[in-house]
C-alpha positions, 0 to 999 in steps of 0.5 A: 193987385190980385189976379182976380181984381185985375181980371175984373178990371180988364173987362170980361169978354164973352169967352176970355178976359184981357185981350192984351195979356201982360208979360209971362214973367209977371205971373203971380206966384204963391206957395204950392201948399195954399190955393193959387192966385187964380179963381177956377172955372170948369166946363164940360166938353162933348165931342167926337174924336178922329176915331168917331168915338164920342167923348165927354171931358171936364176942363178946369182952368184959371178963370175971370169970375164976375159977380153972380156966377155960380159954383159948378156942380159935379153932376149927377152928384151934388158935390161942389168945389171951388170952381165956377161953371163956364166962367171966362178963361183968365188970360191976364198973364198969358196962356197956361200949361196943360195937364191931362188926367186919366181916372181909375177903373170904375171911377169918373173924370172928376174923381180927384176934382180937389186936385184939378181945382188946386192946379187950375188956381195956380195957373194950369189948364186940366182936362180929364175925359171919361173912359167909356164903359168904365165909369161909376155910371156906365160900367160894362165889364163886357167892354173891358178889353176895348176900354183898356186898349182905347184909354191912352187914345181917349186922353191923346184925342182929348188933348188934340181937341182942346189944343184945337180949341185953343187955336180957334175962336171960343172959350179956350182961344189962346189959352194953352202954352205950347203943345206939351202936357203933363200926363196924370192918372190914378190906379188904372189911369196911372197905368194909362199915364205911364203908357202915354209918358213913354212906357212900352207895353209887352203883351207877350210878357204880360201873358207869360206873367199871368200864365205863371200865376202873377198879375192883376186878376181882371187884367189877366182874365181878359188877356185871351180876348186881346189877340182878337184886336189889331193892337198896332192900331191903338196908340200908346206913347205920346211924345208931347208928354213932358212929365208923368204923374202916376198915383197909386200905380201898378201893373209893372209886369205889363211893361216887359221883364222887370218892367223894363219898358218903364225906363223910358218914361218922361220925368215920373213923379209917383204918389202911392199909399203904403197900405194900398190893398188894391195895387199893393205897394210892395207887389205892384207900386214899388216894382213899378217905381223902381223900374222907371228911369231917372230923373224921378221922384216918389212920395210914399204916404203912410197909413194911406190906401188906394183911394186916398187921392180921390173923392170916392171915400167921400162919395161912398164912405162904406165901400172900403176899410180905408174910408173909415179914416183916422177912427180905424188907423187910416190917414185923415183924407183931407190931410191926404188931399192937401199933401198930395195937391201940394206935392203935385203942384210943386212938381208940375211947377218945377217941371213945366215952369222950370221954377226952382221956388217949388223945389223945397216942397220936393226935398226929403226933409223932417219938417212937420209938413212931411210927417207921414210922407216919405220923399225920394228923389233919384237923379 
């Protein structure tokens, strides 16, 4: 009997299905390259964190969908995916592990909703905040310095908030398994996840690197303003991070000489495009990957640029050359999405569920599945 059918037969309560979940061992399992056994819900949280900062976050989760519920619209766009708006959480098989996502520079919390929905269909709860003044709809470059400093705490306090919701009556009561989570991010969000996952920033080293003519232009531009902030009041590493998944990463030089501050990251799995022209793979991505300590994994996508792990080329088809897709020699974006969601799901399934059935999808191999992707694994 499917999870969907069981959820309906349980009788859907106001906030969650099945008051008496069955044993964890009976959770349904499907390969990571197909949608999971759960329907997907999505809701948006509006809250004030302990800093007094107002945040908006989306949450995707295994859902108990009933007839008549509507698909979620990613407003203010008109995009819909597989998720149902504000559906009840499915607790038929007990609580679910947590993933936290950080979006890229000038992006949005749902920039990779295809991936979030896939993870939720396989039994994960995924939470993603907007980073204020750095989204597609509220960009303010004058706020770049506080935005950059506050990013890790945006994620940290969003995790605090949903964990608190799991301990009180409401939609997410009893929905989360343990207090650990996976830190996932894209581009500048990848750097945010690297900080949360154990990367130690070296501000003096970054300043010296920029002074020598290296480094990302925008980051180096604003460094002179950083000295005016009490850096010790901003959080970085979060000991609750169980594994780290940076997509299209860079800025290794922000973590000390040769990126040595990345050696302590928690179980990293890097996804990157070999043709990334924003955070160049050879100059930005590869040095970051090489600086990370093991065990670690890498999936390097051929013919893929910086935005392949997002929906931005769908939303803004002319804003980057890579958005032209196969007609200009770039990878087919739906193919990139399917491969990346498979790999991330396999990694999280192996890391957070400790389920060896996911490992074949993470092994270097010559099968048709991995044509166009190079997999590396370092113990």
